[in-house]
N, CA, C and O of each residue as an XYZ file, in Angstrom:
880
protein
N       8.195     12.074    -27.504
C       6.787     11.812    -27.759
C       6.297     12.712    -28.887
O       5.285     13.397    -28.734
N       7.000     12.719    -30.017
C       6.656     13.571    -31.152
C       5.576     12.961    -32.029
O       4.900     13.686    -32.759
N       5.399     11.676    -31.978
C       4.416     11.032    -32.835
C       4.338      9.558    -32.531
O       4.951      9.097    -31.568
N       3.588      8.791    -33.339
C       3.455      7.357    -33.093
C       4.755      6.605    -33.354
O       5.551      7.000    -34.206
N       4.962      5.526    -32.617
C       6.122      4.653    -32.819
C       5.680      3.453    -33.652
O       4.489      3.165    -33.760
N       6.637      2.771    -34.230
C       6.296      1.589    -35.019
C       5.648      0.517    -34.153
O       4.827     -0.264    -34.633
N       6.027      0.480    -32.844
C       5.452     -0.510    -31.934
C       3.959     -0.287    -31.715
O       3.248     -1.212    -31.322
N       3.472      0.945    -31.967
C       2.059      1.237    -31.756
C       1.159      0.401    -32.652
O      -0.010      0.195    -32.326
N       1.673     -0.077    -33.759
C       0.844     -0.773    -34.732
C       1.015     -2.292    -34.667
O       0.472     -3.010    -35.506
N       1.756     -2.782    -33.689
C       2.001     -4.217    -33.602
C       0.811     -4.972    -33.028
O       0.638     -6.155    -33.323
N      -0.008     -4.321    -32.217
C      -1.161     -4.954    -31.591
C      -2.415     -4.142    -31.874
O      -2.353     -2.944    -32.150
N      -3.551     -4.820    -31.801
C      -4.820     -4.109    -31.927
C      -5.031     -3.222    -30.706
O      -4.553     -3.553    -29.620
N      -5.741     -2.095    -30.859
C      -5.945     -1.163    -29.738
C      -6.553     -1.814    -28.499
O      -6.158     -1.496    -27.377
N      -7.528     -2.740    -28.696
C      -8.175     -3.358    -27.534
C      -7.213     -4.248    -26.753
O      -7.393     -4.449    -25.552
N      -6.186     -4.785    -27.428
C      -5.200     -5.609    -26.729
C      -4.309     -4.763    -25.828
O      -3.892     -5.209    -24.759
N      -4.022     -3.544    -26.264
C      -3.248     -2.649    -25.409
C      -4.002     -2.368    -24.113
O      -3.407     -2.329    -23.036
N      -5.313     -2.173    -24.222
C      -6.127     -1.923    -23.030
C      -6.062     -3.112    -22.083
O      -5.940     -2.933    -20.872
N      -6.144     -4.329    -22.626
C      -6.088     -5.532    -21.799
C      -4.737     -5.673    -21.102
O      -4.661     -6.205    -19.994
N      -3.679     -5.201    -21.741
C      -2.340     -5.259    -21.135
C      -2.162     -4.159    -20.095
O      -1.673     -4.410    -18.994
N      -2.560     -2.942    -20.449
C      -2.339     -1.797    -19.571
C      -3.146     -1.878    -18.282
O      -2.774     -1.256    -17.287
N      -4.242     -2.629    -18.277
C      -5.092     -2.673    -17.088
C      -4.379     -3.302    -15.895
O      -4.794     -3.099    -14.753
N      -3.303     -4.068    -16.145
C      -2.568     -4.689    -15.047
C      -1.562     -3.732    -14.410
O      -0.964     -4.062    -13.386
N      -1.370     -2.567    -14.993
C      -0.453     -1.577    -14.426
C      -1.154     -0.767    -13.349
O      -2.363     -0.554    -13.433
N      -0.413     -0.306    -12.326
C      -1.005      0.615    -11.350
C      -1.464      1.893    -12.045
O      -0.898      2.291    -13.063
N      -2.486      2.528    -11.492
C      -3.008      3.746    -12.098
C      -1.980      4.844    -12.242
O      -2.032      5.627    -13.190
N      -1.037      4.909    -11.299
C      -0.009      5.950    -11.386
C       0.896      5.721    -12.592
O       1.407      6.677    -13.174
N       1.099      4.454    -12.971
C       1.897      4.158    -14.155
C       1.123      4.527    -15.422
O       1.693      5.050    -16.380
N      -0.171      4.250    -15.414
C      -1.001      4.580    -16.571
C      -1.008      6.082    -16.814
O      -0.861      6.539    -17.947
N      -1.178      6.843    -15.739
C      -1.274      8.300    -15.875
C       0.076      8.942    -16.149
O       0.148      9.976    -16.814
N       1.152      8.339    -15.640
C       2.460      8.972    -15.746
C       3.320      8.461    -16.871
O       3.588      9.188    -17.828
N       3.758      7.221    -16.776
C       4.772      6.717    -17.704
C       4.254      6.431    -19.108
O       4.954      6.692    -20.086
N       3.034      5.896    -19.225
C       2.542      5.513    -20.549
C       2.431      6.701    -21.496
O       2.739      6.595    -22.683
N       1.993      7.815    -20.966
C       1.775      8.968    -21.848
C       3.081      9.569    -22.360
O       3.065     10.408    -23.261
N       4.207      9.147    -21.794
C       5.498      9.666    -22.234
C       6.085      8.885    -23.402
O       7.069      9.318    -24.003
N       5.492      7.738    -23.732
C       6.064      6.873    -24.762
C       5.814      7.429    -26.161
O       6.746      7.592    -26.949
N       4.554      7.715    -26.460
C       4.211      8.232    -27.785
C       2.850      8.902    -27.714
O       2.146      8.800    -26.709
N       2.487      9.587    -28.786
C       1.184     10.250    -28.836
C       0.053      9.242    -28.752
O      -0.951      9.494    -28.085
N       0.198      8.108    -29.416
C      -0.851      7.096    -29.412
C      -1.013      6.471    -28.026
O      -2.134      6.217    -27.586
N       0.100      6.224    -27.342
C       0.017      5.670    -25.995
C      -0.605      6.681    -25.044
O      -1.334      6.305    -24.126
N      -0.328      7.942    -25.254
C      -0.943      8.981    -24.430
C      -2.455      8.960    -24.587
O      -3.185      9.117    -23.608
N      -2.929      8.769    -25.811
C      -4.367      8.700    -26.052
C      -4.968      7.468    -25.387
O      -6.062      7.532    -24.825
N      -4.263      6.361    -25.448
C      -4.776      5.132    -24.832
C      -4.770      5.228    -23.311
O      -5.634      4.659    -22.644
N      -3.795      5.948    -22.765
C      -3.738      6.124    -21.309
C      -4.884      6.982    -20.793
O      -5.158      6.988    -19.592
N      -5.553      7.702    -21.678
C      -6.698      8.524    -21.280
C      -8.028      7.826    -21.551
O      -9.087      8.399    -21.295
N      -7.985      6.609    -22.059
C      -9.195      5.871    -22.421
C     -10.006      5.538    -21.167
O      -9.472      4.970    -20.214
N     -11.289      5.890    -21.168
C     -12.149      5.638    -20.009
C     -12.373      4.146    -19.769
O     -12.567      3.720    -18.631
N     -12.348      3.357    -20.836
C     -12.481      1.908    -20.656
C     -11.316      1.377    -19.828
O     -11.503      0.538    -18.946
N     -10.124      1.867    -20.115
C      -8.941      1.461    -19.357
C      -9.053      1.895    -17.907
O      -8.745      1.110    -17.010
N      -9.485      3.123    -17.651
C      -9.571      3.614    -16.276
C     -10.650      2.897    -15.481
O     -10.531      2.744    -14.265
N     -11.695      2.458    -16.158
C     -12.697      1.653    -15.458
C     -12.089      0.320    -15.020
O     -12.371     -0.162    -13.923
N     -11.261     -0.272    -15.873
C     -10.589     -1.518    -15.509
C      -9.581     -1.304    -14.384
O      -9.402     -2.188    -13.546
N      -8.918     -0.142    -14.350
C      -7.982      0.182    -13.270
C      -8.732      0.341    -11.949
O      -8.237     -0.063    -10.897
N      -9.925      0.932    -12.008
C     -10.715      1.163    -10.791
C     -11.393     -0.105    -10.280
O     -11.731     -0.198     -9.100
N     -11.589     -1.070    -11.157
C     -12.368     -2.259    -10.809
C     -11.871     -3.005     -9.573
O     -12.699     -3.374     -8.740
N     -10.545     -3.256     -9.399
C     -10.104     -3.961     -8.189
C     -10.349     -3.175     -6.901
O     -10.518     -3.771     -5.837
N     -10.369     -1.861     -6.987
C     -10.521     -1.041     -5.789
C     -11.980     -0.877     -5.390
O     -12.302     -0.858     -4.202
N     -12.862     -0.760     -6.376
C     -14.291     -0.584     -6.107
C     -15.087     -1.518     -7.012
O     -15.759     -1.052     -7.933
N     -15.025     -2.826     -6.769
C     -15.668     -3.794     -7.671
C     -17.170     -3.616     -7.784
O     -17.742     -3.824     -8.854
N     -17.815     -3.231     -6.689
C     -19.271     -3.075     -6.738
C     -19.671     -1.925     -7.659
O     -20.594     -2.057     -8.463
N     -18.972     -0.800     -7.537
C     -19.266      0.348     -8.394
C     -18.929      0.045     -9.845
O     -19.648      0.461    -10.754
N     -17.844     -0.674    -10.061
C     -17.425     -0.972    -11.425
C     -18.438     -1.866    -12.134
O     -18.689     -1.696    -13.327
N     -19.024     -2.822    -11.398
C     -20.026     -3.699    -12.007
C     -21.271     -2.912    -12.403
O     -21.877     -3.166    -13.445
N     -21.644     -1.951    -11.556
C     -22.829     -1.145    -11.846
C     -22.544     -0.035    -12.850
O     -23.461      0.517    -13.458
N     -21.263      0.287    -13.017
C     -20.922      1.384    -13.908
C     -21.302      2.732    -13.334
O     -21.600      3.667    -14.076
N     -21.292      2.838    -11.997
C     -21.743      4.053    -11.326
C     -20.557      4.921    -10.928
O     -19.626      4.453    -10.273
N     -20.599      6.178    -11.325
C     -19.524      7.107    -10.975
C     -19.915      8.037     -9.837
O     -19.051      8.651     -9.211
N     -21.208      8.144     -9.565
C     -21.711      9.034     -8.522
C     -21.260     10.461     -8.754
O     -21.638     11.068     -9.757
N     -20.465     11.011     -7.855
C     -20.146     12.438     -7.934
C     -18.953     12.748     -8.837
O     -18.560     13.910     -8.944
N     -18.377     11.762     -9.476
C     -17.202     11.998    -10.315
C     -17.589     12.053    -11.787
O     -18.549     11.412    -12.216
N     -16.830     12.824    -12.549
C     -17.119     13.010    -13.968
C     -16.558     11.886    -14.825
O     -17.040     11.654    -15.934
N     -15.551     11.190    -14.328
C     -14.920     10.125    -15.108
C     -14.288      9.110    -14.169
O     -14.104      9.376    -12.981
N     -13.954      7.928    -14.721
C     -13.279      6.904    -13.926
C     -11.884      7.364    -13.524
O     -11.417      7.057    -12.427
N     -11.235      8.083    -14.390
C      -9.908      8.607    -14.074
C      -9.970      9.587    -12.912
O      -9.126      9.549    -12.017
N     -10.961     10.459    -12.924
C     -11.109     11.410    -11.818
C     -11.401     10.676    -10.515
O     -10.883     11.052     -9.463
N     -12.224      9.634    -10.575
C     -12.528      8.875     -9.365
C     -11.262      8.231     -8.800
O     -11.065      8.209     -7.585
N     -10.409      7.708     -9.677
C      -9.180      7.067     -9.206
C      -8.298      8.048     -8.439
O      -7.727      7.693     -7.408
N      -8.185      9.261     -8.929
C      -7.281     10.228     -8.312
C      -7.897     10.963     -7.124
O      -7.162     11.472     -6.278
N      -9.204     11.031     -7.041
C      -9.822     11.829     -5.985
C     -10.451     11.004     -4.872
O     -10.516     11.464     -3.732
N     -10.913      9.806     -5.174
C     -11.569      9.006     -4.139
C     -10.515      8.284     -3.298
O      -9.644      7.609     -3.847
N     -10.587      8.421     -1.968
C      -9.592      7.770     -1.099
C      -9.575      6.253     -1.287
O     -10.625      5.618     -1.386
N      -8.380      5.687     -1.335
C      -8.237      4.245     -1.494
C      -6.843      3.828     -1.044
O      -5.920      4.642     -1.001
N      -6.705      2.557     -0.710
C      -5.387      2.015     -0.382
C      -4.721      1.558     -1.675
O      -5.388      1.252     -2.664
N      -3.409      1.521     -1.645
C      -2.642      1.156     -2.837
C      -2.264     -0.329     -2.784
O      -1.980     -0.872     -1.716
N      -2.266     -0.965     -3.943
C      -1.882     -2.371     -4.055
C      -0.526     -2.553     -4.726
O      -0.054     -3.680     -4.880
N       0.105     -1.446     -5.126
C       1.363     -1.540     -5.877
C       2.590     -1.430     -4.977
O       3.617     -0.877     -5.371
N       2.468     -1.966     -3.763
C       3.593     -1.936     -2.836
C       3.139     -2.300     -1.434
O       2.062     -2.866     -1.244
N       3.958     -1.974     -0.469
C       3.666     -2.274      0.931
C       3.846     -0.998      1.740
O       4.790     -0.240      1.519
N       2.931     -0.765      2.684
C       3.037      0.396      3.563
C       3.980      0.063      4.718
O       3.891     -1.006      5.322
N       4.877      0.991      5.010
C       5.929      0.759      6.005
C       5.934      1.892      7.024
O       5.820      3.065      6.669
N       6.068      1.524      8.289
C       6.255      2.505      9.361
C       7.517      2.135     10.123
O       7.585      1.079     10.752
N       8.503      2.998     10.064
C       9.765      2.747     10.763
C       9.749      3.425     12.125
O       9.437      4.611     12.232
N      10.084      2.676     13.153
C      10.198      3.216     14.513
C      11.650      3.085     14.958
O      12.254      2.018     14.847
N      12.195      4.178     15.459
C      13.598      4.213     15.869
C      13.703      4.598     17.336
O      12.987      5.481     17.808
N      14.593      3.937     18.048
C      14.849      4.279     19.444
C      16.326      4.033     19.746
O      17.031      3.359     18.995
N      16.772      4.599     20.866
C      18.174      4.463     21.286
C      18.253      3.557     22.508
O      17.456      3.676     23.438
N      19.224      2.653     22.491
C      19.381      1.681     23.567
C      20.801      1.738     24.113
O      21.773      1.763     23.357
N      20.903      1.759     25.426
C      22.212      1.753     26.077
C      22.558      0.330     26.503
O      21.774     -0.326     27.189
N      23.719     -0.139     26.098
C      24.133     -1.496     26.435
C      25.592     -1.495     26.880
O      26.321     -0.523     26.679
N      25.995     -2.591     27.481
C      27.367     -2.756     27.960
C      28.122     -3.673     27.011
O      27.654     -4.765     26.690
N      29.285     -3.228     26.565
C      30.092     -4.020     25.637
C      31.482     -4.234     26.234
O      31.921     -3.488     27.110
N      32.162     -5.270     25.741
C      33.505     -5.568     26.227
C      33.552     -6.883     26.979
O      32.607     -7.669     26.915
N      34.651     -7.134     27.697
C      34.783     -8.348     28.490
C      34.870     -7.975     29.963
O      34.684     -6.815     30.332
N      35.159     -8.984     30.815
C      35.165     -8.739     32.259
C      36.328     -7.836     32.686
O      36.327     -7.313     33.800
N      37.304     -7.656     31.816
C      38.436     -6.796     32.147
C      38.175     -5.335     31.784
O      38.702     -4.421     32.419
N      37.363     -5.132     30.765
C      37.112     -3.769     30.303
C      35.685     -3.665     29.780
O      35.377     -4.130     28.683
N      34.831     -3.056     30.571
C      33.434     -2.888     30.197
C      33.161     -1.427     29.871
O      33.607     -0.525     30.580
N      32.435     -1.211     28.810
C      32.069      0.147     28.422
C      30.581      0.203     28.097
O      30.000     -0.747     27.571
N      29.986      1.339     28.426
C      28.581      1.547     28.087
C      28.506      2.272     26.738
O      29.200      3.258     26.490
N      27.652      1.748     25.901
C      27.552      2.291     24.546
C      26.082      2.473     24.173
O      25.241      1.636     24.502
N      25.784      3.572     23.486
C      24.421      3.847     23.031
C      24.319      3.523     21.547
O      25.097      4.021     20.734
N      23.348      2.680     21.207
C      23.189      2.251     19.818
C      21.781      2.598     19.322
O      20.824      2.654     20.094
N      21.691      2.824     18.038
C      20.408      3.131     17.401
C      19.742      1.837     16.935
O      20.362      1.027     16.246
N      18.481      1.649     17.314
C      17.734      0.448     16.944
C      16.489      0.844     16.142
O      15.907      1.905     16.365
N      16.101     -0.007     15.225
C      14.912      0.263     14.411
C      14.096     -1.014     14.247
O      14.643     -2.115     14.179
N      12.794     -0.849     14.187
C      11.912     -1.940     13.787
C      10.845     -1.362     12.859
O      10.671     -0.146     12.780
N      10.134     -2.247     12.160
C       9.238     -1.798     11.096
C       7.886     -2.497     11.199
O       7.806     -3.705     11.422
N       6.838     -1.715     11.033
C       5.497     -2.277     10.862
C       5.203     -2.316      9.361
O       5.474     -1.362      8.632
N       4.646     -3.435      8.925
C       4.324     -3.582      7.506
C       2.832     -3.855      7.334
O       2.243     -4.641      8.077
N       2.235     -3.201      6.353
C       0.851     -3.457      5.962
C       0.812     -3.636      4.448
O       1.255     -2.772      3.691
N       0.278     -4.765      4.029
C       0.083     -4.989      2.592
C      -1.390     -5.299      2.345
O      -1.932     -6.264      2.884
N      -2.025     -4.474      1.528
C      -3.451     -4.606      1.260
C      -3.687     -5.392     -0.028
O      -2.891     -5.340     -0.966
N      -4.814     -6.128     -0.044
C      -5.195     -6.924     -1.204
C      -6.596     -6.526     -1.662
O      -7.410     -6.089     -0.848
N      -6.887     -6.671     -2.961
C      -8.198     -6.249     -3.473
C      -9.389     -6.968     -2.854
O     -10.495     -6.426     -2.860
N      -9.195     -8.183     -2.314
C     -10.318     -8.950     -1.768
C     -10.664     -8.572     -0.335
O     -11.488     -9.242      0.288
N     -10.055     -7.512      0.208
C     -10.373     -7.077      1.566
C      -9.449     -7.640      2.629
O      -9.621     -7.345      3.812
N      -8.471     -8.447      2.231
C      -7.504     -8.979      3.191
C      -6.314     -8.037      3.326
O      -5.985     -7.284      2.409
N      -5.680     -8.099      4.488
C      -4.476     -7.313      4.736
C      -3.461     -8.205      5.447
O      -3.820     -8.967      6.345
N      -2.210     -8.112      5.049
C      -1.121     -8.841      5.705
C      -0.339     -7.855      6.566
O      -0.004     -6.755      6.129
N      -0.058     -8.271      7.798
C       0.605     -7.384      8.768
C       1.794     -8.106      9.382
O       1.748     -9.314      9.618
N       2.858     -7.354      9.638
C       4.025     -7.926     10.316
C       4.776     -6.833     11.056
O       4.748     -5.663     10.674
N       5.441     -7.239     12.113
C       6.340     -6.381     12.882
C       7.714     -7.039     12.812
O       7.934     -8.091     13.412
N       8.651     -6.411     12.069
C       9.933     -7.041     11.773
C      11.099     -6.104     12.063
O      10.938     -4.885     12.123
N      12.276     -6.701     12.242
C      13.503     -5.909     12.386
C      14.110     -5.564     11.027
O      14.925     -4.647     10.926
N      13.717     -6.289      9.988
C      14.331     -6.125      8.680
C      13.766     -4.900      7.955
O      12.564     -4.637      8.005
N      14.637     -4.163      7.289
C      14.205     -3.028      6.483
C      13.504     -3.539      5.229
O      13.660     -4.706      4.870
N      12.721     -2.669      4.547
C      11.890     -3.127      3.422
C      12.624     -3.928      2.362
O      12.112     -4.950      1.905
N      13.795     -3.496      1.964
C      14.509     -4.180      0.883
C      14.809     -5.633      1.237
O      14.789     -6.502      0.366
N      15.085     -5.896      2.510
C      15.405     -7.259      2.952
C      14.159     -8.057      3.295
O      14.187     -9.287      3.280
N      13.065     -7.367      3.604
C      11.864     -8.053      4.080
C      10.883     -8.416      2.970
O       9.897     -9.107      3.230
N      11.126     -7.971      1.752
C      10.152     -8.157      0.677
C       9.800     -9.617      0.418
O       8.650     -9.920      0.100
N      10.760    -10.527      0.544
C      10.489    -11.943      0.288
C       9.522    -12.534      1.309
O       8.931    -13.584      1.062
N       9.356    -11.877      2.445
C       8.494    -12.402      3.494
C       7.087    -11.822      3.445
O       6.152    -12.394      4.006
N       6.940    -10.683      2.770
C       5.682     -9.944      2.886
C       4.659    -10.467      1.882
O       4.328     -9.805      0.899
N       4.174    -11.662      2.155
C       3.053    -12.218      1.409
C       2.251    -13.084      2.372
O       2.746    -13.471      3.430
N       1.013    -13.386      2.001
C       0.084    -14.020      2.936
C       0.519    -15.410      3.377
O       0.094    -15.873      4.435
N       1.356    -16.089      2.594
C       1.734    -17.446      2.932
C       2.917    -17.566      3.875
O       3.206    -18.666      4.347
N       3.613    -16.470      4.166
C       4.806    -16.553      5.007
C       4.418    -16.590      6.486
O       3.478    -15.913      6.902
N       5.137    -17.372      7.267
C       4.809    -17.546      8.686
C       5.002    -16.273      9.501
O       4.440    -16.156     10.590
N       5.784    -15.314      9.000
C       5.995    -14.068      9.738
C       4.824    -13.100      9.598
O       4.719    -12.133     10.353
N       3.946    -13.360      8.634
C       2.845    -12.447      8.364
C       1.564    -12.915      9.045
O       1.263    -14.108      9.090
N       0.826    -11.956      9.568
C      -0.503    -12.213     10.116
C      -1.525    -11.628      9.144
O      -1.354    -10.511      8.656
N      -2.574    -12.373      8.868
C      -3.557    -11.954      7.871
C      -4.862    -11.588      8.553
O      -5.361    -12.334      9.396
N      -5.412    -10.443      8.189
C      -6.673     -9.980      8.743
C      -7.527     -9.341      7.666
O      -7.371     -9.624      6.478
N      -8.440     -8.470      8.101
C      -9.360     -7.810      7.186
C      -9.247     -6.298      7.345
O      -8.817     -5.792      8.382
N      -9.641     -5.595      6.295
C      -9.651     -4.135      6.361
C     -10.885     -3.592      5.653
O     -11.465     -4.242      4.782
N     -11.269     -2.381      6.052
C     -12.378     -1.675      5.406
C     -11.977     -0.225      5.209
O     -11.379      0.390      6.092
N     -12.309      0.316      4.051
C     -12.096      1.738      3.781
C     -13.422      2.453      3.967
O     -14.407      2.153      3.292
N     -13.435      3.407      4.898
C     -14.638      4.197      5.162
C     -14.305      5.668      4.969
O     -13.682      6.304      5.820
N     -14.736      6.190      3.828
C     -14.441      7.570      3.453
C     -12.929      7.779      3.430
O     -12.254      7.229      2.559
N     -12.381      8.556      4.359
C     -10.944      8.836      4.355
C     -10.191      8.036      5.415
O      -9.040      8.343      5.726
N     -10.832      7.020      5.964
C     -10.203      6.218      7.018
C     -10.174      4.741      6.639
O     -10.996      4.264      5.857
N      -9.208      4.037      7.212
C      -9.061      2.599      6.994
C      -9.068      1.906      8.351
O      -8.304      2.275      9.243
N      -9.922      0.913      8.507
C      -9.968      0.113      9.732
C      -9.350     -1.250      9.451
O      -9.743     -1.949      8.517
N      -8.380     -1.607     10.274
C      -7.649     -2.870     10.109
C      -7.819     -3.712     11.362
O      -7.677     -3.213     12.479
N      -8.122     -4.981     11.177
C      -8.246     -5.910     12.299
C      -7.478     -7.184     11.962
O      -7.765     -7.853     10.969
N      -6.492     -7.510     12.809
C      -5.605     -8.650     12.541
C      -5.404     -9.465     13.813
O      -5.149     -8.904     14.879
N      -5.516    -10.770     13.706
C      -5.188    -11.670     14.814
C      -3.688    -11.951     14.757
O      -3.207    -12.611     13.836
N      -2.948    -11.440     15.757
C      -1.496    -11.617     15.761
C      -1.057    -12.788     16.641
O       0.130    -12.946     16.926
N      -2.017    -13.602     17.068
C      -1.696    -14.796     17.844
C      -1.974    -14.645     19.322
O      -2.710    -15.446     19.898
N      -1.400    -13.637     19.945
C      -1.583    -13.441     21.381
C      -2.636    -12.386     21.686
O      -2.983    -12.182     22.849
N      -3.149    -11.713     20.661
C      -4.228    -10.740     20.831
C      -4.774    -10.360     19.459
O      -4.178    -10.669     18.427
N      -5.921     -9.682     19.473
C      -6.489     -9.124     18.257
C      -6.047     -7.669     18.168
O      -6.303     -6.879     19.077
N      -5.389     -7.322     17.083
C      -4.875     -5.967     16.910
C      -5.848     -5.162     16.061
O      -6.250     -5.584     14.977
N      -6.216     -3.996     16.577
C      -7.131     -3.104     15.857
C      -6.403     -1.802     15.559
O      -5.783     -1.205     16.439
N      -6.489     -1.373     14.310
C      -5.796     -0.168     13.887
C      -6.746      0.708     13.076
O      -7.438      0.228     12.178
N      -6.768      1.985     13.403
C      -7.537      2.947     12.616
C      -6.564      3.932     11.999
O      -5.752      4.534     12.702
N      -6.643      4.097     10.685
C      -5.690      4.933      9.963
C      -6.418      5.962      9.104
O      -7.561      5.760      8.694
N      -5.739      7.053      8.846
C      -6.279      8.093      7.979
C      -5.513      8.104      6.666
O      -4.282      8.130      6.656
N      -6.247      8.085      5.559
C      -5.630      8.160      4.237
C      -5.241      9.600      3.937
O      -6.088     10.493      3.938
N      -3.973      9.818      3.683
C      -3.486     11.153      3.347
C      -3.377     11.267      1.828
O      -2.779     10.411      1.176
N      -3.950     12.316      1.278
C      -4.022     12.452     -0.178
C      -2.668     12.723     -0.811
O      -2.495     12.539     -2.016
N      -1.713     13.157     -0.012
C      -0.394     13.469     -0.548
C       0.180     12.293     -1.334
O       0.179     11.158     -0.858
N       0.667     12.574     -2.536
C       1.266     11.561     -3.410
C       0.312     10.390     -3.653
O       0.709      9.226     -3.597
N      -0.928     10.715     -3.918
C      -1.961      9.743     -4.265
C      -2.114      8.646     -3.206
O      -1.966      7.458     -3.492
N      -2.411      9.073     -1.987
C      -2.730      8.162     -0.888
C      -1.601      7.171     -0.595
O      -1.842      6.002     -0.292
N      -0.380      7.662     -0.691
C       0.782      6.821     -0.375
C       1.214      6.980      1.082
O       2.279      6.495      1.466
N       0.400      7.653      1.897
C       0.688      7.834      3.318
C      -0.535      7.427      4.139
O      -1.673      7.692      3.752
N      -0.284      6.783      5.271
C      -1.335      6.392      6.208
C      -0.930      6.838      7.606
O       0.110      6.428      8.121
N      -1.748      7.667      8.208
C      -1.457      8.149      9.557
C      -2.257      7.334     10.567
O      -3.467      7.169     10.412
N      -1.590      6.822     11.602
C      -2.280      6.043     12.632
C      -3.084      6.979     13.529
O      -2.539      7.912     14.117
N      -4.382      6.718     13.625
C      -5.244      7.467     14.532
C      -5.434      6.721     15.848
O      -5.520      7.329     16.915
N      -5.499      5.395     15.755
C      -5.719      4.596     16.962
C      -5.092      3.223     16.787
O      -5.141      2.637     15.706
N      -4.502      2.718     17.864
C      -3.886      1.390     17.859
C      -4.226      0.712     19.176
O      -3.845      1.189     20.245
N      -4.946     -0.405     19.094
C      -5.410     -1.092     20.304
C      -5.229     -2.596     20.166
O      -5.215     -3.147     19.065
N      -5.092     -3.242     21.320
C      -5.040     -4.692     21.370
C      -6.188     -5.223     22.201
O      -6.488     -4.673     23.260
N      -6.837     -6.284     21.742
C      -7.955     -6.888     22.459
C      -7.578     -8.312     22.845
O      -7.279     -9.140     21.984
N      -7.596     -8.593     24.158
C      -7.247     -9.917     24.664
C      -8.156    -10.258     25.834
O      -8.168     -9.557     26.846
N      -8.919    -11.341     25.690
C      -9.835    -11.814     26.732
C     -10.774    -10.709     27.202
O     -11.035    -10.571     28.397
N     -11.268     -9.943     26.275
C     -12.243     -8.906     26.593
C     -11.656     -7.597     27.072
O     -12.389     -6.625     27.251
N     -10.353     -7.546     27.285
C      -9.713     -6.317     27.745
C      -9.052     -5.592     26.574
O      -8.350     -6.192     25.760
N      -9.300     -4.282     26.516
C      -8.746     -3.451     25.450
C      -7.539     -2.685     25.984
O      -7.635     -1.989     26.995
N      -6.417     -2.815     25.307
C      -5.192     -2.112     25.698
C      -4.813     -1.116     24.611
O      -4.464     -1.521     23.502
N      -4.875      0.189     24.910
C      -4.452      1.178     23.908
C      -2.931      1.290     23.870
O      -2.272      1.217     24.908
N      -2.386      1.465     22.693
C      -0.952      1.643     22.514
C      -0.675      3.060     22.019
O      -1.455      3.611     21.242
N       0.434      3.650     22.467
C       0.761      5.008     22.001
C       1.078      5.014     20.509
O       1.669      4.072     19.981
N       0.682      6.077     19.850
C       0.977      6.240     18.423
C       1.757      7.532     18.235
O       1.504      8.526     18.916
N       2.689      7.510     17.323
C       3.500      8.691     17.052
C       2.933      9.508     15.904
O       1.843      9.237     15.400
N       3.689     10.499     15.510
C       3.272     11.380     14.429
C       3.673     10.842     13.055
O       3.134     11.271     12.034
N       4.621      9.899     13.035
C       5.113      9.408     11.750
C       4.048      8.561     11.053
O       3.443      7.696     11.687
N       3.809      8.791      9.766
C       2.836      7.979      9.031
C       3.499      6.771      8.366
O       4.716      6.741      8.187
N       2.697      5.789      8.007
C       3.153      4.752      7.092
C       3.431      5.403      5.738
O       2.715      6.314      5.322
N       4.453      4.941      5.068
C       4.702      5.398      3.700
C       4.683      4.190      2.768
O       4.988      3.073      3.185
N       4.327      4.417      1.513
C       4.246      3.327      0.549
C       5.616      3.032     -0.042
O       6.246      3.896     -0.652
N       6.063      1.799      0.148
C       7.289      1.321     -0.487
C       6.854      0.581     -1.748
O       6.375     -0.551     -1.683
N       7.024      1.225     -2.876
C       6.507      0.679     -4.126
C       7.330     -0.514     -4.600
O       8.560     -0.514     -4.549
N       6.609     -1.527     -5.062
C       7.239     -2.738     -5.581
C       6.530     -3.101     -6.883
O       5.304     -3.200     -6.915
N       7.281     -3.295     -7.935
C       6.671     -3.590     -9.233
C       6.184     -5.031     -9.320
O       5.176     -5.311     -9.969
N       6.897     -5.942     -8.668
C       6.482     -7.345     -8.695
C       6.575     -7.907     -7.290
O       7.642     -7.906     -6.675
N       5.434     -8.390     -6.783
C       5.405     -8.976     -5.451
C       4.770    -10.357     -5.530
O       3.981    -10.646     -6.430
N       5.130    -11.203     -4.572
C       4.570    -12.559     -4.539
C       3.098    -12.497     -4.167
O       2.438    -13.534     -4.085
């Protein structure tokens, strides 16, 4: 990054802004500034950061209101928000004892089992949820709103917490999560998990493990 590259002059500056706005904010702040001096300057452009913030806080972006923040870039990094550049994953592991063999020779064996909770957030306030046996790399083709394995609900971000409500078919699932600032809100800790069926609320135990963001550059 010693100076401008020849590619810097191929497009008008405003066109670069229109292209860069489709990148996640972490890419704008991190990778773009490593390309050249000119790209570093464009990655700091407040017009670009306002466009990056727009999907997350559309009401504020329309009004042009920053409130307590000095810049759009500062708001992106400091104001709690869910990420759209991937899917949040929570892996649960347990051990199961089973019997293997035939009627002549039976043995008891302990095997490790895992299942995964998936949450994918969308800018319009929708969230896709699934409980699957497949690990993230294998499950990516399914994690979109149109797949039959996914349940679609709504979410709200309130300060540092996220409330999720999803109809999973046999009950209404309610989840309260805390946004952890570590690695730019790429972790979600479950505070409460409940099921509502015919007026009865059933609380479910929650562990200490948080959801982590499995980043995906291109998703359906």
